[in-house]
Each structure stands twice: as structure tokens, then as C-alpha cells.
C-alpha positions in Angstrom: 7.5 16.0 -2.7 8.2 12.2 -2.1 5.5 10.0 -1.2 6.0 6.4 0.2 3.0 4.0 -0.3 2.8 1.0 1.9 0.9 -2.2 1.3 0.9 -1.4 -2.3 -0.7 -3.7 -4.7 -0.5 -3.5 -8.6 -3.9 -1.8 -8.8 -2.7 0.6 -6.2 -0.1 1.6 -8.5 -2.1 2.1 -11.4 -4.7 4.4 -9.8 -2.3 6.6 -7.6 0.2 7.0 -10.5 -2.9 8.1 -12.7 -4.3 10.4 -10.0 -0.9 12.0 -9.3 -0.4 12.8 -12.9 -3.6 14.5 -13.1 -3.4 16.4 -10.0 -3.6 20.1 -11.4 -1.4 21.9 -8.7 0.9 19.3 -7.7 1.2 16.5 -10.1 4.8 16.4 -11.6 6.0 17.3 -8.4 5.1 14.1 -6.8 7.5 11.5 -6.6 6.0 7.9 -5.4 7.7 5.2 -3.8 5.9 2.1 -3.9 6.4 -0.7 -1.0 4.6 -4.1 -1.0 5.2 -4.5 2.5 3.0 -3.7 5.5 3.8 -0.4 7.5 5.0 -1.7 10.8 7.9 -0.9 13.3 10.0 -3.5 11.3 9.5 -1.6 7.7 9.1 2.0 9.2 12.7 2.6 8.1 11.6 2.4 4.2 9.9 5.7 4.9 13.2 7.6 5.1 13.6 10.4 2.9 9.7 10.8 2.5 7.5 13.7 3.5 4.5 11.8 3.4 3.3 7.9 3.9 0.3 6.5 2.3 -1.3 3.5 4.0 -4.2 1.1 4.1 -6.2 -0.9 6.6 -3.6 -3.6 7.9 -0.7 -1.0 8.1 0.1 -0.2 12.0 0.6 3.1 13.1 1.1 2.9 16.8 3.0 5.6 19.0 6.5 4.1 18.3 5.6 3.8 14.2 4.6 7.5 14.4 7.5 8.7 16.5 9.9 6.8 13.9 8.0 8.2 10.9 8.5 11.8 12.8 12.3 11.3 13.3 12.7 10.3 9.5 11.0 13.6 8.4 7.5 12.3 7.6 4.7 14.9 8.4 1.9 13.5 6.7 -0.2 10.4 7.1 -2.7 9.7 4.1 -4.9 6.7 4.5 -6.3 5.4 1.2 -9.6 4.1 3.3 -12.5 5.4 5.8 -11.3 3.3 8.9 -8.7 4.9 10.9 -8.8 2.3 13.8 -5.1 1.6 13.1 -3.9 5.1 13.7 -2.7 6.4 17.2 -4.3 10.0 16.7 -3.4 11.1 20.0 0.3 10.5 19.1 -0.3 12.1 15.8 -1.7 14.9 17.3 1.2 15.6 20.0 3.6 15.0 16.8 2.0 17.7 14.8 1.4 15.0 12.1 -1.2 15.9 9.1 -3.5 12.9 9.2 -6.4 12.4 6.7 -8.4 9.6 5.1 -11.1 9.1 2.4 -14.3 8.9 4.3 -16.7 8.3 1.5 -15.7 6.6 -1.7 -18.5 5.0 -3.5 -20.4 3.5 -0.9 -22.7 1.8 -3.2 -19.6 -0.3 -3.8 -19.6 -1.8 -0.4 -23.6 -2.0 -0.1 -23.8 -3.8 -3.3 -21.4 -6.6 -2.2 -23.0 -6.7 1.2 -26.3 -7.5 -0.7 -24.4 -10.0 -2.8 -23.2 -11.8 0.1 -27.0 -11.9 1.6 -28.2 -13.5 -1.6 -25.3 -16.0 -2.1 -25.4 -17.2 1.5 -29.3 -17.1 1.3 -29.7 -19.1 -2.0 -26.6 -21.1 -1.7 -25.5 -20.1 -5.1 -21.9 -20.8 -4.3 -22.4 -24.2 -3.6 -25.0 -24.7 -6.6 -22.0 -23.4 -8.8 -19.5 -26.2 -7.2 -22.1 -28.7 -7.5 -23.0 -28.1 -11.1 -19.2 -28.4 -12.3 -19.4 -31.9 -11.0 -22.5 -32.6 -12.9 -24.7 -32.6 -9.8 -28.0 -30.8 -10.4 -29.6 -31.9 -7.1 -31.6 -29.4 -5.3 -31.6 -30.8 -1.6 -29.3 -28.6 0.6 -30.2 -25.4 -1.6 -33.1 -24.3 -0.1 -33.3 -20.5 0.5 -35.7 -17.9 1.9 -37.7 -15.2 0.0 -36.0 -12.1 1.2 -39.4 -10.0 0.5 -41.2 -9.1 3.6 -38.4 -10.0 5.7 -36.8 -7.9 8.4 -33.3 -6.5 7.9 -31.7 -4.9 10.7 -28.6 -2.2 9.8 -26.2 -1.3 12.6 -24.7 2.1 11.4 -26.5 4.4 8.9 -23.8 6.2 7.3 -23.3 6.7 3.6 -23.0 2.7 2.9 -25.6 1.9 5.4 -28.0 3.8 3.5 -26.9 2.7 0.4 -27.7 -0.9 1.8 -30.9 0.3 3.0 -32.1 1.9 -0.4 -31.2 -1.5 -2.2 -33.0 -3.8 0.4 -36.1 -1.6 0.4 -36.2 -2.5 -3.3 -36.4 -6.2 -2.2 -39.6 -5.4 -0.3 -37.8 -6.0 3.2 -38.8 -4.0 6.4 -35.7 -1.8 7.6 -34.8 -1.6 11.3 -31.6 0.7 12.2 -29.8 1.3 15.2 -27.3 4.3 15.6 -26.6 6.9 18.2 -26.7 9.6 15.7 -29.8 9.2 13.6 -29.3 9.9 9.7 -32.2 11.8 8.3 -31.6 10.0 4.9 -32.3 6.5 6.5 -36.0 7.7 7.6 -36.8 7.2 4.1 -36.5 3.6 4.1 -37.0 2.4 7.8 -37.0 3.3 11.4 -34.7 3.6 14.4 -34.8 1.1 17.4 -32.7 0.0 19.9 -30.0 -2.5 19.3 -32.0 -5.2 21.4 -35.1 -4.9 19.5 -33.4 -5.0 16.2 -31.5 -7.8 16.9 -34.4 -9.8 18.2 -36.7 -9.0 15.2 -34.1 -8.8 12.1 -33.9 -12.1 9.9 -30.6 -10.5 8.5 -28.4 -8.2 10.2 -25.5 -6.1 8.3 -22.8 -4.2 10.0 -21.8 -1.0 8.7 -20.0 0.7 11.4 -16.5 1.8 12.0 -14.2 -0.1 14.8 -14.0 2.1 17.8 -14.0 1.3 21.3 -17.6 1.5 21.8 -18.1 -0.7 18.8 -15.4 -3.4 19.2 -17.0 -7.1 19.5 -20.6 -5.2 19.1 -21.5 -8.8 18.2 -20.6 -11.0 20.9 -22.0 -13.8 23.2 -24.8 -11.5 24.8 -25.8 -9.7 21.2 -25.9 -13.0 19.5 -28.0 -14.6 22.1 -30.5 -11.5 21.6 -30.6 -12.6 17.8 -33.4 -14.3 16.1 -32.8 -18.0 15.7 -31.6 -18.9 12.3 -31.0 -14.9 11.6 -28.3 -14.2 9.2 -25.2 -12.1 10.0 -23.1 -9.9 7.3 -20.2 -7.8 8.2 -18.5 -5.8 5.2 -17.1 -3.2 7.6 -14.3 -3.9 10.2 -13.3 -7.7 11.4 -13.2 -6.5 15.2 -17.0 -5.5 15.4 -17.4 -9.5 15.8 -16.1 -11.7 18.6 -15.1 -14.6 16.2 -15.1 -17.3 19.0 -18.5 -16.0 20.3 -20.0 -16.4 16.6 -18.4 -19.8 16.0 -20.2 -21.0 19.1 -23.4 -19.5 17.9 -22.9 -21.6 14.8 -22.1 -24.7 16.6 -25.5 -24.4 18.4 -27.4 -23.7 15.5 -28.4 -20.3 16.7 -26.9 -18.2 14.1 -28.5 -19.2 10.8 -25.6 -18.2 8.7 -22.6 -15.6 8.4 -20.9 -13.9 5.6 -17.5 -11.9 6.5 -15.6 -9.6 3.9 -13.4 -8.8 7.1 -12.2 -10.9 9.8 -10.6 -9.6 13.5 -7.1 -11.2 12.8 -6.9 -10.3 8.8 -3.8 -8.3 8.7 -1.6 -11.6 8.9 -3.4 -13.0 5.8 -5.5 -10.6 3.8 -4.5 -9.2 0.5 -1.8 -11.8 0.0 -1.7 -15.3 -1.5 -1.3 -18.0 1.4 -2.4 -20.9 -0.7 0.8 -22.7 -0.7 1.3 -22.4 3.4 -0.1 -23.4 6.3 -2.6 -21.2 7.8 -2.0 -21.5 11.7 -5.1 -19.4 12.8 -7.4 -22.1 14.0 -10.7 -19.8 14.2 -10.4 -18.6 10.6 -9.9 -22.4 9.4 -12.8 -23.1 11.6 -15.1 -20.7 10.0 -14.3 -22.3 6.6 -15.6 -25.4 7.4 -19.2 -24.4 8.0 -21.3 -24.7 5.0 -23.5 -21.7 5.9 -20.3 -19.3 6.3 -18.8 -17.2 3.5 -15.3 -15.7 3.9 -13.9 -13.1 1.4 -10.8 -11.3 1.6 -12.0 -7.6 2.3 -12.9 -7.1 -1.2 -16.3 -4.9 -0.7 -14.8 -1.9 -1.7 -12.8 -3.1 -4.8 -14.5 -1.5 -7.8 -13.0 0.5 -10.7 -15.0 3.3 -9.6 -13.9 3.1 -6.0 -10.5 2.8 -6.6 -10.5 5.8 -8.8 -12.3 7.9 -6.0 -9.9 6.5 -3.3 -6.6 7.6 -5.2 -8.3 10.8 -6.3 -9.2 11.9 -2.8 -5.7 10.8 -1.4 -3.9 12.8 -4.1 -6.0 15.7 -3.0 -5.6 15.2 0.7 -1.7 15.3 0.0 -1.8 18.7 -2.2 -3.8 20.2 0.6 -1.0 19.5 2.9 1.6 20.6 0.5 -0.4 24.0 -0.2 -1.4 24.7 3.6 -5.1 24.3 2.8 -7.6 23.3 5.1 -8.3 19.6 4.3 -12.0 18.5 4.8 -10.9 15.0 5.4 -8.2 15.9 8.3 -8.4 13.8 11.2 -6.0 15.6 13.3 -6.5 19.6 13.4 -3.2 21.6 12.9 -3.1 25.3 14.3 0.0 27.4 14.5 -1.4 28.9 17.9 -2.7 25.6 19.6 -0.7 23.1 17.7 -2.2 19.8 16.5 -5.3 18.3 18.3 -7.9 15.4 17.0 -10.8 16.3 15.3 -13.8 15.0 17.0 -16.3 16.0 14.4 -19.1 16.3 17.0 -18.3 13.2 18.7 -17.7 12.9 22.6 -18.2 9.7 25.0 -21.0 8.6 22.2 -19.6 7.5 19.0 -21.8 7.4 15.9 -21.5 4.0 14.7 -21.7 4.6 11.1 -19.3 5.1 8.0 
């Protein structure tokens, strides 16, 4: 079994290699080839000779890429992430490709990072750090707000959203949530409400939903106008949930009090690589970095030792399920001998649960 891994970083090599070596029923039979390049129509030929490919959030698996993979002999797509908006599942279904993701890996890692962004942006610790390094100990401009007693709105109440709620309840916050499919676990910490009511009441709004057609630009000019003036917006999920131009306008009008991003809707051209010696031509991204009340990180919320271990382990387990023809609980496309392949809806029809 040859596995081609795209968008591979040094840490991917360490954790995936270790997970493959520890796999009880496949293990030494997996030959892993690592490619630093993203998977795209230009690089798909690198998958030649592989039976499976492993991809990440910024790899592109459109109809033409999937068709090319199939013609090269690839039969399995392994996503080492939860989101799958970058995969054309309909085409994968028609081609009979096995597709599986890692739906739950250390949700606390992402939730904790979201809280870190809230705390940093609220108390200006990033600015204080830079000031002190220049022997400036003045407090002017560093004024924050006490989180205790504030209202926090959570859009999407899957495992990460609930983990975030659990932490914020510990701060003494009132919690509101919006999700078409309420999660009983969240009801321990707060109450569900409409999106409009959540936005109008929340001092902090945190996004924890996948990027799907119903959630693309869920934060836009209209919904930003519903938000409480000077509220803080945090996104550790997917960049396309936010209309960047609309959020820049809200910041300029001082409607939005602060913005913390670990993701960006056009991040694939920049994130996970060093561009410090080049000119960034994305004017919206560069404009965001000029605001004193905006934090932009490079999609690192998942980046903990525990999460990387869980991702690698689940990815290899998905592969071994494919190799041995076993049912895979993480499958995104269901394969049957009688009916061929069909996308797994997981209970969704026209209404998409906005959670991860």
C-alpha cells in the first residue's frame, strides 16, 4: 500500500510515520511518500503509483483533480482534518472513491486557542508584550473589559463549540448558541436562540461551524449590522464563514470592537508557509493586519502534540479500514457493491447543522 501525503510539513512526517509503524494490522505494509506541495491540478501527477492520498485543508480536490487521481489508480482520499469543503463529494461518489476525514481530534485544543484569542484581544497582551520589550510600561491604550458577566454567543455547537462553552462558563459568562440541530451537551451551559438574537446580545461571538453553502459568509454586512456595537468576533473554524470586505468595513466604522482570526477565506495562498521575504499581494489580508484591534494567526488552533497524535492515528485507522474493506465510521462517501457509491448525509437534507 503506497500512500501519497500532500501539504506535508515536518511534524506531519513525524506523527504519520509513527502512527503507521504502530498500526497493528497494516503497519509495515504502508509505504508513505511525502510531498510538500498542495494537491492541485498542477501537482496531481505526483500521486502516480499510490493507492491512497492524504490531504489537508488547503489541498484542492475538485472534479478534475479527483478524476485524475482515479485515472492514476488512487482509490482512497484521507483527510487529516475535520472540514471537507475542499472535496467534491458528488464526483468522489460517482467515481467510487473512499473518502474519510478526522471529525473529532482534541476539540479542547481548538477551544482553548479560541479562548486565548479572546483573552489576548480583550486585554491587549500582544501590545503589552511589544511595549515592554521597548521599555514602555505605560498602560494607556491597553484597557480591557472583565469577561465575568459578559454574554458570549457560539455559532455551531459540536464538540469544539461545547468545549468552548465549558471554558467560558468557567469565566462566569452567560452563554447563547445558535445551531439548527441543538446539542444536548450544550444545554448544560447555556441556551439556544435565533442568530439575530444572539448577535444583538453577545459581547463576544465565536464561530465553530463548518464551511458549507448555508454557512458561507454567515458573517456578512447584514449580520455584522445586527451585532452589538463594540462586540468581539472570533473565528477558529473556516475563513469562508466571514465576508472579509464586510468585516473590514465594520472595523473602519467602529461597529466591530475587535476581530481575532485563525483562518482567512483566501488563506490557501499563504498559510503554512513562510512568505516573510516576499510581497503579499492580498490587499484585504494586509489591511486586516493594520488594525490595532485585529489578531490574525496562521490556522494553528489545532496545533498541539495531542491533536497531531490523534489526527495521525485516526488517519491511519481510516486507511486500514479501507485496506481491509471494513466499515469506516469516518466515511464521507458510502460504498456498496449493490448501489455503488453515495455521499453520506449524516442526517442532513436542506438544513445543515452548523457545527464541528
